Structure formats: structure tokens, C-alpha cells
One Martini backbone bead per residue (centre of mass of N, CA, C, O) as a GRO file, in nm:
protein
  113
    1MET     BB    1   2.446   0.540   3.187
    2SER     BB    2   2.265   0.505   3.462
    3GLU     BB    3   2.256   0.315   3.765
    4THR     BB    4   1.933   0.244   3.842
    5PRO     BB    5   1.715   0.125   4.043
    6ILE     BB    6   1.436  -0.082   4.023
    7VAL     BB    7   1.128   0.015   4.173
    8ALA     BB    8   0.854  -0.090   4.312
    9SER     BB    9   0.536   0.063   4.298
   10SER     BB   10   0.207   0.173   4.375
   11SER     BB   11   0.220   0.355   4.153
   12PRO     BB   12   0.142   0.389   3.808
   13THR     BB   13   0.364   0.601   3.810
   14PRO     BB   14   0.667   0.700   3.772
   15SER     BB   15   0.929   0.831   3.891
   16THR     BB   16   1.193   1.038   3.824
   17GLU     BB   17   1.406   0.821   3.901
   18GLN     BB   18   1.288   0.592   3.708
   19MET     BB   19   1.297   0.746   3.425
   20GLY     BB   20   1.499   0.953   3.365
   21SER     BB   21   1.593   1.056   3.082
   22ALA     BB   22   1.442   1.131   2.781
   23GLY     BB   23   1.691   1.004   2.578
   24GLU     BB   24   1.702   0.726   2.701
   25TYR     BB   25   1.815   0.406   2.684
   26VAL     BB   26   1.643   0.090   2.691
   27SER     BB   27   1.692  -0.219   2.777
   28ALA     BB   28   1.582  -0.541   2.785
   29ASP     BB   29   1.677  -0.602   3.076
   30GLU     BB   30   1.522  -0.365   3.207
   31ILE     BB   31   1.242  -0.455   3.117
   32GLN     BB   32   1.247  -0.736   3.265
   33LYS     BB   33   1.249  -0.588   3.560
   34LEU     BB   34   0.974  -0.523   3.535
   35SER     BB   35   0.668  -0.508   3.589
   36PRO     BB   36   0.395  -0.633   3.431
   37GLU     BB   37   0.243  -0.361   3.413
   38MET     BB   38   0.481  -0.197   3.297
   39LYS     BB   39   0.529  -0.367   3.044
   40THR     BB   40   0.255  -0.311   2.922
   41THR     BB   41   0.280  -0.006   2.905
   42VAL     BB   42   0.535   0.004   2.735
   43SER     BB   43   0.422  -0.161   2.499
   44VAL     BB   44   0.188   0.029   2.424
   45ILE     BB   45   0.353   0.286   2.381
   46ALA     BB   46   0.542   0.172   2.167
   47GLY     BB   47   0.316   0.098   1.966
   48MET     BB   48   0.207   0.382   1.929
   49PHE     BB   49   0.465   0.513   1.827
   50ARG     BB   50   0.505   0.332   1.577
   51SER     BB   51   0.222   0.397   1.446
   52ILE     BB   52   0.266   0.710   1.432
   53SER     BB   53   0.553   0.737   1.288
   54GLY     BB   54   0.599   0.516   1.099
   55PRO     BB   55   0.786   0.437   0.856
   56ASP     BB   56   1.067   0.419   0.718
   57PRO     BB   57   1.207   0.558   0.441
   58GLU     BB   58   1.272   0.293   0.289
   59THR     BB   59   0.990   0.171   0.307
   60SER     BB   60   0.840   0.409   0.173
   61ARG     BB   61   0.988   0.383  -0.098
   62ILE     BB   62   0.903   0.094  -0.166
   63VAL     BB   63   0.601   0.141  -0.156
   64ALA     BB   64   0.591   0.362  -0.372
   65GLN     BB   65   0.713   0.190  -0.601
   66SER     BB   66   0.492  -0.029  -0.601
   67GLU     BB   67   0.259   0.165  -0.666
   68MET     BB   68   0.371   0.270  -0.930
   69HIS     BB   69   0.385  -0.004  -1.071
   70GLU     BB   70   0.087  -0.071  -1.053
   71GLU     BB   71  -0.014   0.179  -1.212
   72THR     BB   72   0.147   0.120  -1.469
   73CYS     BB   73   0.016  -0.154  -1.530
   74LYS     BB   74  -0.270  -0.052  -1.554
   75LEU     BB   75  -0.217   0.144  -1.787
   76GLU     BB   76  -0.108  -0.066  -1.990
   77GLY     BB   77  -0.364  -0.240  -1.989
   78TYR     BB   78  -0.557  -0.020  -2.088
   79LYS     BB   79  -0.413   0.040  -2.353
   80GLU     BB   80  -0.436  -0.247  -2.467
   81SER     BB   81  -0.747  -0.265  -2.464
   82LEU     BB   82  -0.786  -0.029  -2.661
   83ARG     BB   83  -0.628  -0.151  -2.897
   84ILE     BB   84  -0.803  -0.404  -2.928
   85ARG     BB   85  -1.070  -0.256  -2.971
   86ASP     BB   86  -0.985  -0.105  -3.228
   87LYS     BB   87  -0.930  -0.356  -3.398
   88GLN     BB   88  -1.216  -0.473  -3.379
   89ASN     BB   89  -1.363  -0.231  -3.501
   90GLU     BB   90  -1.219  -0.243  -3.773
   91ARG     BB   91  -1.314  -0.526  -3.853
   92ASP     BB   92  -1.616  -0.468  -3.837
   93HIS     BB   93  -1.618  -0.243  -4.049
   94GLU     BB   94  -1.515  -0.412  -4.288
   95PHE     BB   95  -1.745  -0.617  -4.283
   96ARG     BB   96  -1.978  -0.412  -4.332
   97LYS     BB   97  -1.876  -0.305  -4.602
   98LYS     BB   98  -1.883  -0.572  -4.759
   99ARG     BB   99  -2.180  -0.632  -4.708
  100LEU     BB  100  -2.292  -0.375  -4.838
  101ASN     BB  101  -2.167  -0.417  -5.116
  102HIS     BB  102  -2.304  -0.690  -5.172
  103GLU     BB  103  -2.598  -0.589  -5.143
  104THR     BB  104  -2.582  -0.374  -5.362
  105LEU     BB  105  -2.513  -0.567  -5.595
  106LYS     BB  106  -2.767  -0.743  -5.561
  107ASN     BB  107  -2.973  -0.513  -5.616
  108VAL     BB  108  -2.878  -0.443  -5.899
  109VAL     BB  109  -2.928  -0.718  -6.026
  110VAL     BB  110  -3.232  -0.735  -5.964
  111LEU     BB  111  -3.307  -0.472  -6.121
  112ALA     BB  112  -3.188  -0.566  -6.398
  113VAL     BB  113  -3.387  -0.828  -6.422
   0.00000   0.00000   0.00000
């Protein structure tokens, strides 16, 4: 990395001497030497780049796994609620059958007397 002095200029955009090469790393010390307006501009552009580029692959993988886990838990909960509902419907059906049989027997006894 070349040591070029950072010179404050009156123009809002830096000159090609101030910019350096396109893939050059800028250290925190060099950023501290910038004017307040330029620090703000660099900060805004860096924030835009980070928000556009998205999270790193490891973070994306973790987020995807947590979403998969959430959906799996929802599915298991839904299956369990269906199973419980089926059990309740079966109990209700048995109760209605017994009640119907009891009422049928009662009607036969009444008719027989």
C-alpha cells in the first residue's frame, strides 16, 4: 500500500491521487485523518454496501437453519393438534353411539309396556 498524504480539498469528490487503487484496503487510522464530511460520506457508502451485499454465507446458513427449525416446529404442532382433534372426535362419536343405543333401548321398553 502506498503512503499518499491525504489532503483536504474544496471539491466534494476526491481526486484520483486521493482515491488510490480500486481494491486497496483503507485502515481505520487513515479514515480518522479524513475531514468530517468525507468520514460521513465514507460511512454512508460503507453502510449502503454492507446492506446491499447481505450477510456472509455462515450467517445466511444459520438464519436458514433457524427458519427451517421454526417451520418444522409449526408442522409438528399442527400434526399434534390434528391428532388431538381426531381423538376428541372419536370420543364424541362413542358417546353419541352409547346415548343413541340407550335411547333406542328406552323406546323399545316403552313400546313393549
